[in-house]
A tleap script that builds the chain and sets N, CA, C and O, in Angstrom:
source leaprc.protein.ff14SB
mol = sequence {
  NMET LEU GLN GLY PHE LYS GLN PHE MET LEU
  ARG GLY ASN VAL LEU ASP LEU ALA VAL ALA
  VAL VAL ILE GLY ALA ALA PHE GLY ALA VAL
  VAL THR ALA PHE VAL LYS ASP LEU ILE THR
  PRO LEU ILE ALA ALA ILE VAL GLY LYS PRO
  ASP PHE SER ALA ILE ALA PHE THR ILE ASN
  SER SER LYS PHE ALA VAL GLY ASP PHE VAL
  ASN ALA VAL VAL SER PHE VAL LEU ILE GLY
  ALA ALA VAL TYR PHE PHE VAL VAL LEU PRO
  VAL ASN GLN ILE LEU ALA ARG MET ARG ARG
  GLY GLU ALA ALA PRO ASP PRO THR THR LYS
  LYS CYS PRO GLU CYS LEU SER ASP VAL PRO
  ILE ALA ALA ARG ARG CYS ALA PHE CYS THR
  SER GLN LEU PRO SER CSER
}
set mol.1.N position { 25.704 24.671 19.480 }
set mol.1.CA position { 25.745 23.575 19.193 }
set mol.1.C position { 24.879 22.771 20.137 }
set mol.1.O position { 24.532 21.752 19.539 }
set mol.2.N position { 24.528 22.795 21.010 }
set mol.2.CA position { 23.690 22.464 21.775 }
set mol.2.C position { 22.180 22.364 21.515 }
set mol.2.O position { 21.538 21.315 21.473 }
set mol.3.N position { 21.743 23.509 21.359 }
set mol.3.CA position { 20.578 23.839 20.612 }
set mol.3.C position { 20.251 23.537 19.293 }
set mol.3.O position { 19.062 23.358 19.029 }
set mol.4.N position { 21.016 23.458 18.494 }
set mol.4.CA position { 20.927 22.267 17.055 }
set mol.4.C position { 20.261 20.905 17.599 }
set mol.4.O position { 19.224 20.364 17.216 }
set mol.5.N position { 21.428 20.394 18.903 }
set mol.5.CA position { 21.131 19.020 19.118 }
set mol.5.C position { 19.847 18.520 19.874 }
set mol.5.O position { 19.333 17.406 19.771 }
set mol.6.N position { 19.399 19.665 20.722 }
set mol.6.CA position { 18.221 19.492 21.348 }
set mol.6.C position { 17.051 20.010 19.939 }
set mol.6.O position { 16.140 19.200 19.768 }
set mol.7.N position { 17.041 20.979 19.191 }
set mol.7.CA position { 15.559 20.748 18.263 }
set mol.7.C position { 16.234 19.432 17.350 }
set mol.7.O position { 15.367 18.569 17.487 }
set mol.8.N position { 16.837 19.103 16.878 }
set mol.8.CA position { 17.493 17.525 16.844 }
set mol.8.C position { 16.438 16.579 17.354 }
set mol.8.O position { 15.564 15.993 16.715 }
set mol.9.N position { 16.776 16.549 18.979 }
set mol.9.CA position { 16.117 15.354 19.752 }
set mol.9.C position { 14.459 15.670 19.815 }
set mol.9.O position { 13.671 14.734 19.949 }
set mol.10.N position { 14.099 16.758 19.732 }
set mol.10.CA position { 12.618 17.080 19.900 }
set mol.10.C position { 11.761 17.346 18.825 }
set mol.10.O position { 10.598 17.705 19.012 }
set mol.11.N position { 12.399 17.150 17.376 }
set mol.11.CA position { 12.000 16.774 16.525 }
set mol.11.C position { 11.037 15.792 16.661 }
set mol.11.O position { 11.449 14.918 17.425 }
set mol.12.N position { 9.710 15.525 16.156 }
set mol.12.CA position { 8.634 14.565 16.376 }
set mol.12.C position { 9.067 13.237 15.954 }
set mol.12.O position { 9.114 12.393 16.849 }
set mol.13.N position { 9.531 12.727 14.266 }
set mol.13.CA position { 10.164 12.093 13.997 }
set mol.13.C position { 11.114 10.683 14.703 }
set mol.13.O position { 10.985 9.468 14.555 }
set mol.14.N position { 12.380 11.774 15.752 }
set mol.14.CA position { 13.212 11.172 16.425 }
set mol.14.C position { 12.442 11.094 17.865 }
set mol.14.O position { 13.153 10.862 18.843 }
set mol.15.N position { 11.542 11.208 17.991 }
set mol.15.CA position { 10.468 10.786 19.220 }
set mol.15.C position { 10.218 9.818 18.798 }
set mol.15.O position { 11.025 8.913 19.010 }
set mol.16.N position { 9.267 9.584 18.176 }
set mol.16.CA position { 8.366 8.912 17.407 }
set mol.16.C position { 8.861 7.507 16.913 }
set mol.16.O position { 8.189 6.478 16.974 }
set mol.17.N position { 10.110 7.614 16.423 }
set mol.17.CA position { 10.951 6.347 16.331 }
set mol.17.C position { 11.337 6.014 17.862 }
set mol.17.O position { 11.109 4.846 18.175 }
set mol.18.N position { 11.848 6.783 18.806 }
set mol.18.CA position { 12.425 6.346 20.149 }
set mol.18.C position { 11.246 5.365 20.498 }
set mol.18.O position { 11.530 4.181 20.674 }
set mol.19.N position { 10.053 5.745 20.599 }
set mol.19.CA position { 8.976 5.667 21.049 }
set mol.19.C position { 8.387 3.665 20.222 }
set mol.19.O position { 7.773 2.708 20.694 }
set mol.20.N position { 8.943 3.918 19.070 }
set mol.20.CA position { 8.729 2.744 18.577 }
set mol.20.C position { 9.259 1.603 18.663 }
set mol.20.O position { 8.711 0.561 18.301 }
set mol.21.N position { 10.643 1.718 19.268 }
set mol.21.CA position { 11.721 1.295 18.956 }
set mol.21.C position { 11.480 0.642 20.567 }
set mol.21.O position { 11.716 -0.542 20.809 }
set mol.22.N position { 10.977 1.606 21.600 }
set mol.22.CA position { 10.674 1.025 22.835 }
set mol.22.C position { 9.774 -0.086 23.255 }
set mol.22.O position { 9.982 -1.055 23.985 }
set mol.23.N position { 8.515 0.387 22.473 }
set mol.23.CA position { 7.323 -0.294 22.562 }
set mol.23.C position { 7.179 -1.364 21.084 }
set mol.23.O position { 6.096 -1.848 20.755 }
set mol.24.N position { 8.467 -1.601 20.313 }
set mol.24.CA position { 8.516 -3.065 19.593 }
set mol.24.C position { 9.212 -3.714 20.445 }
set mol.24.O position { 8.840 -4.866 20.667 }
set mol.25.N position { 10.408 -3.202 21.173 }
set mol.25.CA position { 11.216 -4.296 21.579 }
set mol.25.C position { 9.918 -4.913 23.134 }
set mol.25.O position { 10.118 -5.994 23.687 }
set mol.26.N position { 8.802 -4.041 23.527 }
set mol.26.CA position { 7.859 -4.572 24.663 }
set mol.26.C position { 7.182 -5.868 24.101 }
set mol.26.O position { 7.023 -6.991 24.580 }
set mol.27.N position { 6.893 -5.374 23.077 }
set mol.27.CA position { 5.825 -6.360 21.996 }
set mol.27.C position { 6.527 -7.140 21.611 }
set mol.27.O position { 5.892 -8.194 21.636 }
set mol.28.N position { 7.803 -7.369 21.131 }
set mol.28.CA position { 8.550 -8.291 20.595 }
set mol.28.C position { 8.299 -9.824 21.883 }
set mol.28.O position { 7.756 -10.920 21.742 }
set mol.29.N position { 9.262 -8.915 23.499 }
set mol.29.CA position { 8.975 -10.072 24.533 }
set mol.29.C position { 7.895 -10.252 24.399 }
set mol.29.O position { 7.664 -11.442 24.184 }
set mol.30.N position { 6.780 -9.443 24.420 }
set mol.30.CA position { 5.453 -10.449 24.724 }
set mol.30.C position { 4.839 -11.749 23.267 }
set mol.30.O position { 3.863 -12.492 23.162 }
set mol.31.N position { 6.057 -11.434 22.376 }
set mol.31.CA position { 4.950 -11.918 21.058 }
set mol.31.C position { 6.202 -13.584 21.521 }
set mol.31.O position { 5.855 -14.761 21.421 }
set mol.32.N position { 7.511 -13.103 21.966 }
set mol.32.CA position { 8.629 -14.352 21.964 }
set mol.32.C position { 7.782 -15.093 23.273 }
set mol.32.O position { 8.313 -16.061 23.818 }
set mol.33.N position { 7.232 -14.890 23.470 }
set mol.33.CA position { 6.762 -15.641 25.312 }
set mol.33.C position { 5.480 -16.114 24.816 }
set mol.33.O position { 5.430 -17.333 24.977 }
set mol.34.N position { 4.470 -15.678 24.305 }
set mol.34.CA position { 3.279 -16.687 23.742 }
set mol.34.C position { 3.963 -17.133 22.714 }
set mol.34.O position { 3.199 -17.945 22.192 }
set mol.35.N position { 5.274 -17.090 21.888 }
set mol.35.CA position { 5.552 -18.591 20.844 }
set mol.35.C position { 6.128 -19.470 22.048 }
set mol.35.O position { 5.617 -20.579 22.203 }
set mol.36.N position { 7.118 -19.080 22.888 }
set mol.36.CA position { 7.540 -19.778 23.619 }
set mol.36.C position { 6.867 -21.098 24.643 }
set mol.36.O position { 7.173 -22.270 24.861 }
set mol.37.N position { 5.880 -20.228 25.064 }
set mol.37.CA position { 5.367 -20.509 26.460 }
set mol.37.C position { 3.900 -21.117 26.012 }
set mol.37.O position { 3.231 -21.531 26.959 }
set mol.38.N position { 3.364 -21.218 24.835 }
set mol.38.CA position { 1.800 -21.513 24.533 }
set mol.38.C position { 2.330 -22.615 22.552 }
set mol.38.O position { 2.535 -23.796 22.269 }
set mol.39.N position { 2.324 -21.728 22.019 }
set mol.39.CA position { 2.895 -22.114 20.339 }
set mol.39.C position { 3.636 -23.416 20.651 }
set mol.39.O position { 3.204 -24.513 20.298 }
set mol.40.N position { 4.834 -23.228 21.367 }
set mol.40.CA position { 6.132 -24.293 20.948 }
set mol.40.C position { 5.618 -25.364 21.728 }
set mol.40.O position { 5.968 -26.428 21.217 }
set mol.41.N position { 4.934 -25.528 22.750 }
set mol.41.CA position { 4.011 -27.022 23.841 }
set mol.41.C position { 3.348 -27.139 22.772 }
set mol.41.O position { 3.433 -28.289 22.340 }
set mol.42.N position { 2.454 -26.181 21.877 }
set mol.42.CA position { 1.267 -27.140 21.158 }
set mol.42.C position { 1.987 -27.718 20.183 }
set mol.42.O position { 1.706 -28.881 19.897 }
set mol.43.N position { 2.829 -27.186 19.622 }
set mol.43.CA position { 3.567 -27.719 18.188 }
set mol.43.C position { 4.313 -29.328 18.933 }
set mol.43.O position { 4.195 -30.402 18.344 }
set mol.44.N position { 4.975 -29.201 20.142 }
set mol.44.CA position { 5.486 -30.571 21.027 }
set mol.44.C position { 3.874 -31.450 21.343 }
set mol.44.O position { 4.008 -32.626 21.004 }
set mol.45.N position { 2.992 -31.271 21.681 }
set mol.45.CA position { 2.374 -32.297 21.719 }
set mol.45.C position { 1.559 -32.399 20.467 }
set mol.45.O position { 0.384 -32.665 20.722 }
set mol.46.N position { 1.751 -32.303 19.542 }
set mol.46.CA position { 1.140 -32.498 17.974 }
set mol.46.C position { 2.149 -33.780 17.716 }
set mol.46.O position { 2.118 -35.011 17.722 }
set mol.47.N position { 3.448 -32.227 17.388 }
set mol.47.CA position { 4.518 -33.240 16.695 }
set mol.47.C position { 5.148 -34.442 17.550 }
set mol.47.O position { 5.184 -35.617 17.185 }
set mol.48.N position { 5.624 -33.940 18.725 }
set mol.48.CA position { 6.056 -35.302 19.656 }
set mol.48.C position { 7.141 -34.569 20.072 }
set mol.48.O position { 7.570 -34.801 21.203 }
set mol.49.N position { 7.738 -33.635 19.315 }
set mol.49.CA position { 9.040 -32.877 19.746 }
set mol.49.C position { 8.676 -31.428 19.601 }
set mol.49.O position { 8.008 -30.903 18.710 }
set mol.50.N position { 9.573 -30.573 21.251 }
set mol.50.CA position { 9.523 -29.049 21.558 }
set mol.50.C position { 10.009 -27.864 20.379 }
set mol.50.O position { 9.639 -26.792 19.901 }
set mol.51.N position { 11.509 -29.249 20.249 }
set mol.51.CA position { 12.312 -28.190 18.473 }
set mol.51.C position { 13.289 -29.287 17.598 }
set mol.51.O position { 13.568 -30.483 17.520 }
set mol.52.N position { 13.474 -28.471 17.233 }
set mol.52.CA position { 14.486 -29.405 15.654 }
set mol.52.C position { 16.003 -28.820 15.998 }
set mol.52.O position { 16.602 -28.224 15.103 }
set mol.53.N position { 16.594 -28.989 17.248 }
set mol.53.CA position { 18.147 -28.558 17.508 }
set mol.53.C position { 18.966 -29.841 17.433 }
set mol.53.O position { 20.194 -29.826 17.518 }
set mol.54.N position { 18.125 -31.149 17.242 }
set mol.54.CA position { 19.144 -32.194 17.280 }
set mol.54.C position { 19.354 -32.647 16.027 }
set mol.54.O position { 20.215 -33.500 15.816 }
set mol.55.N position { 18.458 -32.039 14.872 }
set mol.55.CA position { 18.118 -32.404 13.438 }
set mol.55.C position { 19.686 -31.979 12.873 }
set mol.55.O position { 19.988 -30.802 13.068 }
set mol.56.N position { 20.277 -32.481 12.475 }
set mol.56.CA position { 22.368 -32.465 11.582 }
set mol.56.C position { 22.342 -33.303 10.967 }
set mol.56.O position { 21.726 -34.351 11.163 }
set mol.57.N position { 23.205 -32.930 9.829 }
set mol.57.CA position { 23.857 -34.145 8.873 }
set mol.57.C position { 25.745 -33.734 8.531 }
set mol.57.O position { 26.382 -32.681 8.566 }
set mol.58.N position { 26.028 -34.845 8.286 }
set mol.58.CA position { 28.030 -34.698 8.480 }
set mol.58.C position { 28.510 -34.910 6.707 }
set mol.58.O position { 28.085 -35.768 5.933 }
set mol.59.N position { 29.150 -34.215 6.533 }
set mol.59.CA position { 29.733 -34.162 5.112 }
set mol.59.C position { 31.144 -34.492 5.488 }
set mol.59.O position { 31.716 -34.324 6.565 }
set mol.60.N position { 31.506 -34.916 4.547 }
set mol.60.CA position { 33.344 -34.988 5.438 }
set mol.60.C position { 34.047 -34.156 6.675 }
set mol.60.O position { 34.775 -33.188 6.894 }
set mol.61.N position { 33.097 -35.535 7.530 }
set mol.61.CA position { 33.833 -35.108 8.804 }
set mol.61.C position { 33.154 -33.307 9.214 }
set mol.61.O position { 33.525 -32.919 10.321 }
set mol.62.N position { 32.550 -32.630 8.681 }
set mol.62.CA position { 31.823 -31.675 8.831 }
set mol.62.C position { 30.598 -31.319 9.070 }
set mol.62.O position { 29.974 -31.408 8.013 }
set mol.63.N position { 29.652 -30.807 10.280 }
set mol.63.CA position { 28.546 -31.266 10.987 }
set mol.63.C position { 27.902 -30.001 10.705 }
set mol.63.O position { 28.367 -28.899 10.999 }
set mol.64.N position { 26.527 -30.281 9.967 }
set mol.64.CA position { 25.608 -28.981 9.561 }
set mol.64.C position { 24.912 -29.160 10.339 }
set mol.64.O position { 24.412 -30.254 10.600 }
set mol.65.N position { 24.609 -27.608 11.182 }
set mol.65.CA position { 23.271 -28.516 12.293 }
set mol.65.C position { 22.242 -27.486 11.677 }
set mol.65.O position { 22.239 -26.300 12.008 }
set mol.66.N position { 21.658 -27.849 11.062 }
set mol.66.CA position { 20.038 -27.496 10.572 }
set mol.66.C position { 18.919 -27.006 11.330 }
set mol.66.O position { 18.098 -26.151 10.997 }
set mol.67.N position { 19.023 -27.843 12.681 }
set mol.67.CA position { 18.336 -27.884 13.359 }
set mol.67.C position { 17.849 -26.447 14.029 }
set mol.67.O position { 16.667 -26.177 14.244 }
set mol.68.N position { 18.883 -25.639 14.298 }
set mol.68.CA position { 18.562 -23.841 14.921 }
set mol.68.C position { 18.239 -23.262 13.802 }
set mol.68.O position { 17.411 -22.360 13.934 }
set mol.69.N position { 18.822 -23.588 12.132 }
set mol.69.CA position { 17.741 -22.713 11.293 }
set mol.69.C position { 16.465 -23.160 11.678 }
set mol.69.O position { 15.682 -22.467 12.327 }
set mol.70.N position { 16.220 -24.410 11.254 }
set mol.70.CA position { 14.883 -25.350 11.023 }
set mol.70.C position { 14.375 -24.083 12.316 }
set mol.70.O position { 13.889 -23.067 11.820 }
set mol.71.N position { 14.454 -24.101 13.674 }
set mol.71.CA position { 13.887 -23.441 14.889 }
set mol.71.C position { 13.563 -22.100 14.941 }
set mol.71.O position { 12.645 -21.703 15.659 }
set mol.72.N position { 14.579 -20.969 13.883 }
set mol.72.CA position { 14.470 -19.888 13.938 }
set mol.72.C position { 13.777 -19.549 12.840 }
set mol.72.O position { 13.584 -18.340 12.710 }
set mol.73.N position { 13.448 -20.088 12.210 }
set mol.73.CA position { 12.415 -20.306 10.857 }
set mol.73.C position { 11.325 -20.743 11.095 }
set mol.73.O position { 10.524 -20.279 10.284 }
set mol.74.N position { 10.874 -21.395 11.785 }
set mol.74.CA position { 9.254 -21.513 12.572 }
set mol.74.C position { 9.149 -20.550 13.398 }
set mol.74.O position { 8.307 -19.671 13.211 }
set mol.75.N position { 10.124 -20.532 14.645 }
set mol.75.CA position { 10.598 -19.108 15.601 }
set mol.75.C position { 9.635 -17.462 14.564 }
set mol.75.O position { 8.543 -16.945 14.801 }
set mol.76.N position { 10.417 -17.211 13.745 }
set mol.76.CA position { 10.050 -16.350 12.918 }
set mol.76.C position { 8.528 -16.551 11.928 }
set mol.76.O position { 7.800 -15.561 11.998 }
set mol.77.N position { 8.122 -17.427 11.254 }
set mol.77.CA position { 6.861 -17.638 10.897 }
set mol.77.C position { 5.696 -17.429 12.161 }
set mol.77.O position { 4.626 -16.900 11.859 }
set mol.78.N position { 5.943 -17.863 13.582 }
set mol.78.CA position { 4.764 -18.189 14.457 }
set mol.78.C position { 5.011 -16.730 15.118 }
set mol.78.O position { 4.360 -16.536 16.145 }
set mol.79.N position { 5.616 -15.969 14.807 }
set mol.79.CA position { 5.591 -14.102 15.375 }
set mol.79.C position { 5.681 -13.660 13.964 }
set mol.79.O position { 6.594 -12.836 14.016 }
set mol.80.N position { 5.437 -13.694 13.218 }
set mol.80.CA position { 4.860 -13.078 12.086 }
set mol.80.C position { 3.655 -13.430 12.285 }
set mol.80.O position { 2.798 -12.548 12.340 }
set mol.81.N position { 3.346 -14.602 12.419 }
set mol.81.CA position { 1.258 -14.684 12.149 }
set mol.81.C position { 0.918 -14.211 13.469 }
set mol.81.O position { -0.174 -13.649 13.399 }
set mol.82.N position { 1.496 -14.191 14.933 }
set mol.82.CA position { 1.054 -13.534 16.068 }
set mol.82.C position { 0.681 -12.034 15.547 }
set mol.82.O position { -0.440 -11.524 15.547 }
set mol.83.N position { 2.164 -11.336 15.009 }
set mol.83.CA position { 1.968 -10.195 14.820 }
set mol.83.C position { 0.827 -9.718 14.188 }
set mol.83.O position { 0.147 -8.894 14.799 }
set mol.84.N position { 0.357 -10.221 12.648 }
set mol.84.CA position { -0.876 -10.519 11.519 }
set mol.84.C position { -1.963 -10.831 12.363 }
set mol.84.O position { -2.965 -10.307 12.851 }
set mol.85.N position { -1.674 -11.336 12.349 }
set mol.85.CA position { -3.511 -11.559 13.350 }
set mol.85.C position { -3.592 -11.008 14.489 }
set mol.85.O position { -4.817 -10.898 14.536 }
set mol.86.N position { -3.274 -10.629 15.327 }
set mol.86.CA position { -3.193 -10.219 17.053 }
set mol.86.C position { -3.141 -8.778 17.516 }
set mol.86.O position { -3.306 -8.318 18.646 }
set mol.87.N position { -2.647 -7.678 15.410 }
set mol.87.CA position { -1.995 -6.722 15.601 }
set mol.87.C position { -2.371 -5.544 14.569 }
set mol.87.O position { -2.722 -4.368 14.666 }
set mol.88.N position { -2.090 -6.556 13.421 }
set mol.88.CA position { -1.901 -6.024 12.028 }
set mol.88.C position { -3.865 -5.806 11.515 }
set mol.88.O position { -4.422 -4.765 11.165 }
set mol.89.N position { -4.424 -7.104 11.653 }
set mol.89.CA position { -5.966 -7.458 11.105 }
set mol.89.C position { -6.564 -6.538 12.147 }
set mol.89.O position { -7.231 -5.545 11.856 }
set mol.90.N position { -6.202 -7.041 13.738 }
set mol.90.CA position { -7.733 -5.955 14.098 }
set mol.90.C position { -7.554 -4.370 13.961 }
set mol.90.O position { -8.457 -3.591 14.264 }
set mol.91.N position { -5.944 -3.848 13.336 }
set mol.91.CA position { -5.893 -2.313 13.509 }
set mol.91.C position { -6.789 -1.817 12.514 }
set mol.91.O position { -7.566 -0.865 12.584 }
set mol.92.N position { -6.354 -3.328 10.729 }
set mol.92.CA position { -7.022 -2.946 9.893 }
set mol.92.C position { -8.855 -2.402 10.031 }
set mol.92.O position { -9.555 -1.565 9.462 }
set mol.93.N position { -9.096 -3.646 11.346 }
set mol.93.CA position { -10.399 -3.876 10.573 }
set mol.93.C position { -11.061 -2.506 11.333 }
set mol.93.O position { -12.188 -2.093 11.060 }
set mol.94.N position { -10.145 -1.865 12.351 }
set mol.94.CA position { -10.885 -0.340 13.403 }
set mol.94.C position { -10.366 0.597 12.244 }
set mol.94.O position { -11.175 1.467 11.919 }
set mol.95.N position { -9.459 0.587 11.726 }
set mol.95.CA position { -9.838 1.650 10.515 }
set mol.95.C position { -10.269 1.710 9.547 }
set mol.95.O position { -10.714 2.739 9.038 }
set mol.96.N position { -10.236 0.275 8.899 }
set mol.96.CA position { -11.892 0.390 7.919 }
set mol.96.C position { -13.813 1.153 8.884 }
set mol.96.O position { -14.758 1.907 8.650 }
set mol.97.N position { -13.318 0.301 9.862 }
set mol.97.CA position { -14.887 1.106 10.761 }
set mol.97.C position { -14.570 2.492 11.017 }
set mol.97.O position { -15.472 3.299 11.241 }
set mol.98.N position { -13.865 2.686 11.008 }
set mol.98.CA position { -13.099 4.603 11.097 }
set mol.98.C position { -13.252 5.726 10.300 }
set mol.98.O position { -13.377 6.929 10.527 }
set mol.99.N position { -13.194 4.757 8.916 }
set mol.99.CA position { -13.344 5.554 7.593 }
set mol.99.C position { -14.588 5.187 6.574 }
set mol.99.O position { -14.576 5.470 5.376 }
set mol.100.N position { -15.482 4.624 7.138 }
set mol.100.CA position { -16.658 3.714 6.885 }
set mol.100.C position { -17.530 4.857 6.432 }
set mol.100.O position { -18.263 4.568 5.485 }
set mol.101.N position { -17.638 6.343 6.985 }
set mol.101.CA position { -19.118 7.178 6.532 }
set mol.101.C position { -17.962 7.958 5.719 }
set mol.101.O position { -18.118 8.104 4.506 }
set mol.102.N position { -17.374 8.214 6.041 }
set mol.102.CA position { -15.914 9.348 4.996 }
set mol.102.C position { -15.614 8.967 3.528 }
set mol.102.O position { -15.075 8.063 2.890 }
set mol.103.N position { -16.412 10.439 3.287 }
set mol.103.CA position { -16.477 10.437 1.585 }
set mol.103.C position { -14.687 10.425 0.927 }
set mol.103.O position { -13.735 11.129 1.263 }
set mol.104.N position { -14.751 9.681 0.231 }
set mol.104.CA position { -13.189 9.459 -1.032 }
set mol.104.C position { -13.104 11.086 -1.206 }
set mol.104.O position { -14.017 11.840 -1.539 }
set mol.105.N position { -11.802 11.397 -0.898 }
set mol.105.CA position { -11.439 12.773 -1.620 }
set mol.105.C position { -11.575 12.900 -2.920 }
set mol.105.O position { -11.498 12.036 -3.793 }
set mol.106.N position { -11.920 14.778 -3.050 }
set mol.106.CA position { -12.123 15.199 -4.393 }
set mol.106.C position { -11.300 14.071 -5.247 }
set mol.106.O position { -11.225 12.914 -4.832 }
set mol.107.N position { -10.775 14.431 -6.295 }
set mol.107.CA position { -9.489 13.744 -7.426 }
set mol.107.C position { -8.655 14.954 -7.739 }
set mol.107.O position { -9.160 16.076 -7.702 }
set mol.108.N position { -7.242 14.739 -8.082 }
set mol.108.CA position { -6.989 16.037 -8.147 }
set mol.108.C position { -6.141 15.948 -9.729 }
set mol.108.O position { -5.589 16.727 -10.505 }
set mol.109.N position { -6.327 15.029 -9.665 }
set mol.109.CA position { -5.315 14.877 -11.526 }
set mol.109.C position { -6.428 14.030 -12.201 }
set mol.109.O position { -7.346 13.448 -11.623 }
set mol.110.N position { -6.211 14.065 -13.331 }
set mol.110.CA position { -7.123 13.058 -14.350 }
set mol.110.C position { -6.020 12.512 -15.514 }
set mol.110.O position { -4.897 13.018 -15.522 }
set mol.111.N position { -6.332 11.586 -16.382 }
set mol.111.CA position { -5.455 10.576 -17.181 }
set mol.111.C position { -6.003 11.217 -18.838 }
set mol.111.O position { -7.051 11.251 -19.483 }
set mol.112.N position { -4.051 11.827 -19.058 }
set mol.112.CA position { -4.289 12.492 -20.735 }
set mol.112.C position { -4.827 11.019 -21.301 }
set mol.112.O position { -4.675 9.971 -20.672 }
set mol.113.N position { -5.644 11.148 -22.915 }
set mol.113.CA position { -6.534 10.576 -23.386 }
set mol.113.C position { -5.218 9.989 -24.210 }
set mol.113.O position { -5.238 8.760 -24.272 }
set mol.114.N position { -4.466 10.402 -24.636 }
set mol.114.CA position { -3.204 10.449 -25.538 }
set mol.114.C position { -2.063 9.547 -24.766 }
set mol.114.O position { -2.278 8.338 -24.683 }
set mol.115.N position { -1.267 9.906 -24.391 }
set mol.115.CA position { -0.505 9.047 -23.166 }
set mol.115.C position { -1.050 8.385 -21.981 }
set mol.115.O position { -0.705 7.240 -21.689 }
set mol.116.N position { -1.652 8.868 -21.482 }
set mol.116.CA position { -2.248 8.027 -20.123 }
set mol.116.C position { -1.589 8.458 -19.402 }
set mol.116.O position { -1.326 7.469 -18.717 }
set mol.117.N position { -0.975 9.391 -18.914 }
set mol.117.CA position { 0.032 10.618 -18.092 }
set mol.117.C position { -1.403 10.792 -17.214 }
set mol.117.O position { -2.545 10.622 -17.642 }
set mol.118.N position { -0.881 11.284 -15.507 }
set mol.118.CA position { -1.399 12.064 -14.719 }
set mol.118.C position { -1.260 13.195 -14.828 }
set mol.118.O position { -0.129 13.529 -14.477 }
set mol.119.N position { -2.068 14.262 -15.262 }
set mol.119.CA position { -2.182 15.498 -15.312 }
set mol.119.C position { -3.357 16.691 -13.975 }
set mol.119.O position { -4.543 16.547 -13.677 }
set mol.120.N position { -2.670 17.410 -13.652 }
set mol.120.CA position { -3.550 18.228 -12.829 }
set mol.120.C position { -5.187 18.714 -13.775 }
set mol.120.O position { -5.373 19.046 -14.946 }
set mol.121.N position { -6.062 18.555 -12.679 }
set mol.121.CA position { -7.192 18.412 -12.859 }
set mol.121.C position { -7.769 19.729 -13.905 }
set mol.121.O position { -8.849 19.617 -14.486 }
set mol.122.N position { -6.921 20.936 -14.045 }
set mol.122.CA position { -7.403 22.420 -14.226 }
set mol.122.C position { -6.597 22.455 -15.623 }
set mol.122.O position { -6.854 23.464 -16.278 }
set mol.123.N position { -5.514 21.412 -16.322 }
set mol.123.CA position { -4.932 21.445 -16.644 }
set mol.123.C position { -5.257 21.491 -18.118 }
set mol.123.O position { -5.768 20.517 -18.670 }
set mol.124.N position { -4.893 22.896 -18.933 }
set mol.124.CA position { -5.536 22.614 -20.856 }
set mol.124.C position { -4.980 21.674 -21.623 }
set mol.124.O position { -5.596 21.062 -22.496 }
set mol.125.N position { -3.532 21.475 -21.278 }
set mol.125.CA position { -2.409 20.983 -22.557 }
set mol.125.C position { -1.734 19.489 -21.660 }
set mol.125.O position { -2.405 19.608 -20.635 }
set mol.126.N position { -1.177 18.673 -21.506 }
set mol.126.CA position { -0.816 17.769 -20.941 }
set mol.126.C position { 0.753 17.948 -20.884 }
set mol.126.O position { 1.052 17.841 -22.073 }
set mol.127.N position { 1.765 18.130 -20.285 }
set mol.127.CA position { 2.615 18.352 -19.593 }
set mol.127.C position { 3.584 17.381 -20.426 }
set mol.127.O position { 4.567 17.952 -20.898 }
set mol.128.N position { 3.471 16.042 -20.677 }
set mol.128.CA position { 4.153 15.334 -21.467 }
set mol.128.C position { 4.102 15.036 -22.803 }
set mol.128.O position { 5.130 15.362 -23.395 }
set mol.129.N position { 3.026 14.390 -23.660 }
set mol.129.CA position { 2.747 14.752 -24.421 }
set mol.129.C position { 2.372 16.364 -25.564 }
set mol.129.O position { 2.471 16.508 -26.783 }
set mol.130.N position { 2.148 16.859 -24.997 }
set mol.130.CA position { 1.001 18.426 -25.149 }
set mol.130.C position { 0.098 18.148 -25.827 }
set mol.130.O position { -0.420 18.963 -26.590 }
set mol.131.N position { -0.307 16.878 -25.693 }
set mol.131.CA position { -1.677 16.689 -26.579 }
set mol.131.C position { -2.755 17.739 -26.006 }
set mol.131.O position { -2.541 17.989 -24.819 }
set mol.132.N position { -4.099 18.559 -26.674 }
set mol.132.CA position { -4.906 19.269 -26.028 }
set mol.132.C position { -5.936 17.938 -25.178 }
set mol.132.O position { -6.253 16.820 -25.583 }
set mol.133.N position { -6.290 18.754 -23.689 }
set mol.133.CA position { -7.289 17.877 -22.668 }
set mol.133.C position { -8.561 18.464 -22.903 }
set mol.133.O position { -8.907 19.625 -23.125 }
set mol.134.N position { -9.386 17.023 -22.769 }
set mol.134.CA position { -10.839 17.740 -22.857 }
set mol.134.C position { -11.358 18.360 -21.917 }
set mol.134.O position { -11.428 17.720 -20.868 }
set mol.135.N position { -11.883 19.728 -21.905 }
set mol.135.CA position { -12.387 20.298 -20.570 }
set mol.135.C position { -13.580 19.462 -19.621 }
set mol.135.O position { -14.688 19.048 -19.961 }
set mol.136.N position { -13.151 19.424 -18.819 }
set mol.136.CA position { -14.381 18.545 -17.415 }
set mol.136.C position { -15.234 19.332 -16.579 }
set mol.136.O position { -15.960 18.785 -15.748 }
savepdb mol mol.pdb
quit
């Protein structure tokens, strides 16, 4: 029983997931601090209010505090923008530079001229419409 648990825990995807959660939590703290300490004061300097929590309206003596929701949406958009511009975009550029010299992989499939489905390159007949395929 413990041997199976040990194999499960040492499987690569479980360890990768655990590392991703820990790093994601740490990165979340960094991005939250960035938004709270730099972006929100910048918005307060431009707009005049650091947050929107005071925004509310009342209908039939029921108070709808939409300001907290607006704060959450603004925070979400700012965190998403920070992650995209400071993580995703640079990593994509680095990967594009690394792949620049690589040749494209050889194709393993071709299109059937009759039904346009993908068939293996070595096939002589389409598996979907059974039409004869031209030799390549």
